[in-house]
C-alpha positions as CSV (number, residue, x, y, z in Angstrom):
1,X,86.7,143.7,34.6
2,X,84.1,143.4,31.8
3,X,82.3,146.6,32.9
4,X,85.4,148.8,33.4
5,X,86.7,151.4,31.0
6,X,90.4,151.0,31.7
7,X,91.2,153.9,29.4
8,X,89.4,156.4,31.7
9,X,91.3,155.0,34.7
10,X,94.5,155.7,32.8
11,X,93.7,159.4,32.8
12,X,95.3,159.7,36.2
13,X,98.6,158.8,34.7
14,X,98.3,159.6,31.0
15,X,96.4,162.7,29.8
16,X,93.3,162.0,27.7
17,X,94.7,164.4,25.1
18,X,97.8,162.1,24.7
19,X,95.6,159.0,24.3
20,X,93.4,160.9,21.8
21,X,96.4,162.1,19.9
22,X,97.7,158.6,19.7
23,X,94.4,157.4,18.1
24,X,94.6,160.3,15.6
25,X,98.2,159.4,14.8
26,X,97.2,155.8,14.1
27,X,94.5,156.9,11.7
28,X,97.1,159.1,9.9
29,X,99.5,156.2,9.7
30,X,96.8,154.0,8.1
31,X,96.0,156.7,5.6
32,X,99.6,157.3,4.8
33,X,100.5,153.6,4.6
34,X,97.6,152.9,2.3
35,X,98.5,155.8,0.0
36,X,102.1,154.7,-0.2
37,X,101.0,151.2,-0.9
38,X,98.8,152.4,-3.8
39,X,101.7,154.4,-5.2
40,X,104.1,151.6,-4.9
41,X,101.8,148.9,-6.3
42,X,100.1,151.3,-8.7
43,X,96.7,149.9,-7.6
44,X,94.7,152.9,-8.4
45,X,96.4,153.2,-11.8
46,X,95.6,149.6,-12.5
47,X,91.9,150.0,-11.6
48,X,91.5,153.1,-13.8
49,X,93.3,151.5,-16.8
50,X,91.4,148.3,-16.4
51,X,88.1,150.2,-16.3
52,X,89.0,152.0,-19.6
53,X,89.8,148.6,-21.2
54,X,86.5,147.2,-20.0
55,X,84.6,150.2,-21.5
56,X,86.0,149.5,-24.9
57,X,85.0,145.9,-24.8
58,X,81.6,146.5,-23.2
59,X,78.6,145.0,-25.0
60,X,76.1,147.2,-23.2
61,X,76.0,150.3,-20.9
62,X,75.5,149.8,-17.2
63,X,73.2,152.5,-15.9
64,X,73.5,154.4,-12.6
65,X,70.6,152.4,-11.0
66,X,72.3,149.1,-12.0
67,X,75.6,150.3,-10.6
68,X,74.0,151.2,-7.3
69,X,72.5,147.7,-7.2
70,X,75.9,146.2,-7.9
71,X,77.5,148.3,-5.2
72,X,74.8,147.2,-2.7
73,X,75.4,143.6,-3.7
74,X,79.1,144.0,-3.1
75,X,78.5,145.6,0.2
76,X,76.2,142.8,1.4
77,X,78.3,139.8,0.0
78,X,82.0,140.7,-0.2
79,X,82.1,143.3,2.6
80,X,79.6,142.6,5.3
81,X,79.3,138.8,5.0
82,X,82.5,137.7,3.3
83,X,80.4,135.7,0.8
84,X,83.4,135.3,-1.6
85,X,84.9,132.6,0.6
86,X,83.6,129.1,-0.4
87,X,85.1,127.4,2.6
88,X,82.7,127.7,5.6
89,X,85.5,127.5,8.1
90,X,87.5,130.3,6.3
91,X,84.4,132.4,6.0
92,X,83.5,132.1,9.7
93,X,87.1,132.8,10.8
94,X,87.2,135.9,8.6
95,X,83.9,137.2,9.9
96,X,85.0,136.7,13.5
97,X,88.2,138.5,12.8
98,X,86.8,141.3,10.8
99,X,83.8,142.1,13.0
100,X,85.8,141.6,16.1
101,X,88.4,144.1,14.9
102,X,85.7,146.6,13.9
103,X,83.9,146.4,17.3
104,X,87.2,146.5,19.2
105,X,88.6,149.5,17.4
106,X,85.3,151.5,17.4
107,X,84.6,151.0,21.1
108,X,88.2,151.9,21.9
109,X,87.8,155.2,20.1
110,X,84.4,155.9,21.6
111,X,85.7,155.3,25.2
112,X,88.8,157.4,24.7
113,X,87.1,160.4,23.1
114,X,83.6,160.4,24.7
115,X,84.4,159.1,28.2
116,X,88.1,160.1,28.8
117,X,87.9,160.3,32.6
118,X,86.0,158.7,35.5
119,X,84.1,162.1,35.8
120,X,82.2,161.0,32.7
121,X,80.9,157.5,33.5
122,X,81.1,155.0,30.7
123,X,78.0,153.1,29.8
124,X,78.6,149.4,30.7
125,X,77.7,148.2,27.2
126,X,80.9,149.8,25.8
127,X,83.5,147.9,27.9
128,X,81.4,144.7,27.3
129,X,81.5,145.3,23.5
130,X,85.3,146.1,23.8
131,X,86.0,142.7,25.4
132,X,83.6,140.8,23.1
133,X,85.3,142.4,20.0
134,X,88.8,141.5,21.3
135,X,87.7,138.0,22.1
136,X,86.1,137.6,18.6
137,X,89.3,138.9,17.0
138,X,91.4,136.5,19.0
139,X,89.2,133.4,18.3
140,X,88.9,134.1,14.6
141,X,92.6,135.1,14.2
142,X,94.0,132.1,16.1
143,X,91.7,129.8,14.3
144,X,93.0,131.1,11.0
145,X,96.6,131.0,12.0
146,X,96.7,127.5,13.4
147,X,94.1,125.7,11.3
148,X,93.3,127.5,8.1
149,X,96.3,129.5,6.9
150,X,97.2,128.9,3.3
151,X,100.8,127.8,3.8
152,X,99.6,125.3,6.4
153,X,96.7,123.8,4.5
154,X,97.9,123.9,0.9
155,X,101.7,123.8,1.1
156,X,102.2,121.6,4.2
157,X,104.5,124.2,5.9
158,X,104.7,124.6,9.7
159,X,102.3,127.1,11.5
160,X,105.3,129.0,12.9
161,X,106.6,129.9,9.5
162,X,106.7,133.7,9.3
163,X,106.5,135.9,6.2
164,X,106.3,139.7,5.9
165,X,102.7,139.3,4.7
166,X,101.9,137.8,8.1
167,X,102.6,141.1,9.9
168,X,99.0,142.0,9.7
169,X,97.4,139.0,11.3
170,X,100.2,138.6,13.9
171,X,100.0,142.2,15.0
172,X,96.2,141.8,15.2
173,X,96.5,138.7,17.4
174,X,99.1,140.4,19.6
175,X,96.8,143.5,20.0
176,X,93.8,141.4,21.0
177,X,95.8,139.1,23.3
178,X,97.6,141.8,25.2
179,X,94.4,143.9,25.4
180,X,92.6,141.0,27.1
181,X,95.5,140.2,29.4
182,X,95.9,143.9,30.3
183,X,92.2,144.1,31.2
184,X,92.3,140.8,33.1
185,X,95.2,142.0,35.2
186,X,93.4,145.2,36.2
187,X,94.5,147.7,33.6
188,X,97.0,150.5,34.5
189,X,100.4,151.3,33.1
190,X,102.0,147.8,33.1
191,X,104.1,145.7,30.8
192,X,101.0,144.3,29.2
193,X,99.8,147.8,28.5
194,X,103.2,148.6,26.9
195,X,102.9,145.4,24.7
196,X,99.3,146.4,23.8
197,X,100.5,149.8,22.6
198,X,103.5,148.3,20.8
199,X,101.3,145.8,18.9
200,X,98.9,148.5,18.0
201,X,101.7,150.7,16.7
202,X,103.0,147.8,14.6
203,X,99.5,147.1,13.3
204,X,98.7,150.6,12.2
205,X,102.2,151.8,11.5
206,X,103.0,148.7,9.4
207,X,100.3,149.1,6.8
208,X,102.7,149.7,4.0
209,X,104.5,146.3,4.7
210,X,101.4,144.3,5.6
211,X,98.1,143.2,4.0
212,X,96.1,145.9,5.8
213,X,95.7,148.1,2.7
214,X,94.2,145.2,0.7
215,X,91.0,145.6,2.7
216,X,90.3,148.9,0.9
217,X,91.1,147.5,-2.5
218,X,88.9,144.4,-2.2
219,X,85.5,146.0,-2.5
220,X,86.7,148.1,-5.4
221,X,88.0,145.1,-7.2
222,X,84.7,143.2,-6.5
223,X,82.6,146.1,-7.8
224,X,84.7,146.3,-11.0
225,X,84.5,142.6,-11.6
226,X,80.7,142.6,-11.3
227,X,80.4,145.6,-13.5
228,X,82.4,143.9,-16.3
229,X,80.2,140.9,-16.1
230,X,77.1,143.2,-16.3
231,X,78.4,145.1,-19.3
232,X,79.5,142.0,-21.1
233,X,83.2,142.8,-21.3
234,X,84.1,140.2,-18.6
235,X,87.7,141.6,-18.4
236,X,88.3,140.2,-21.9
237,X,87.8,136.7,-20.7
238,X,86.1,134.2,-23.1
239,X,82.4,133.6,-22.8
240,X,81.0,130.2,-21.5
241,X,79.8,128.5,-24.6
242,X,77.5,125.5,-25.2
243,X,79.8,123.3,-27.4
244,X,76.8,121.5,-28.8
245,X,75.3,124.7,-30.2
246,X,75.5,124.7,-34.0
247,X,76.1,128.5,-33.9
248,X,79.1,128.0,-31.6
249,X,80.5,125.2,-33.8
250,X,80.1,127.4,-36.8
251,X,82.1,130.1,-35.1
252,X,84.7,127.7,-33.9
253,X,85.0,125.0,-36.6
254,X,87.8,123.2,-34.7
255,X,85.2,122.0,-32.1
256,X,83.3,119.6,-34.3
257,X,86.6,118.7,-36.1
258,X,88.3,117.5,-33.0
259,X,85.4,116.8,-30.6
260,X,82.6,115.8,-33.0
261,X,79.2,117.5,-33.5
262,X,78.0,116.3,-30.1
263,X,80.9,116.8,-27.7
264,X,80.7,114.7,-24.6
265,X,80.3,116.3,-21.2
266,X,83.8,116.5,-19.7
267,X,82.5,116.6,-16.1
268,X,83.2,119.1,-13.4
269,X,86.9,119.2,-14.0
270,X,88.6,121.4,-11.4
271,X,85.3,121.9,-9.7
272,X,85.0,118.2,-8.9
273,X,86.7,118.8,-5.6
274,X,85.4,121.4,-3.1
275,X,87.8,124.3,-2.5
276,X,88.7,123.3,1.0
277,X,92.4,124.1,1.0
278,X,91.8,127.8,1.9
């Protein structure tokens, strides 16, 4: 089972051209759904307008080299390692789901396009990676759904509560689950294969109504945020001041008036508790 390319075996019943056409159609659906989502939510417009506002408030110019460094930092932290998550469990769940999805989708495309029939033997590493990716996706996704999901941890709502925003994770879980069952039962054109195709179609065809598109916005938002910190604009947020600094007290005379010339340390405040709800 783990060494078999079930897609090449399907070529006796379904033409490789049809399978390849389906993959291309899914890619087009993702692109179209993402573009429609950007138009509907005006995401691109927001980013451009926000960038112009930041330029007007910038205290310094961020050079090309520094921007490359910021982009590399975003790639390593926010994209590849999900370093923005403070909760270790949430981060591990996200990494399993993300990398499992990538491995699963990439190996699927490679096996369908490069090894479409038994006449072109599939290297054993590809089916193994396909199964590993599907399993990683299932473990990370189910872990998130049953133990970490926001509405469960923070709002005390039941795990079976379903919102439209859950379409992404549920279709991902269905895809990995039916893929593994389909493989375990020997492949072929079965009810599990039909459910596998259906869940894939919902996943990629439902981009406009799910959270799929946010994966493309997240790196851009992280890059913009880091850039505004580097140029000093900080998205027009106030700076972090030392309230005991005479220069700060001179700039804001109400500080010594209401808090004295040596304001006491108020403690960690909201940071007192670790962000373990998400």
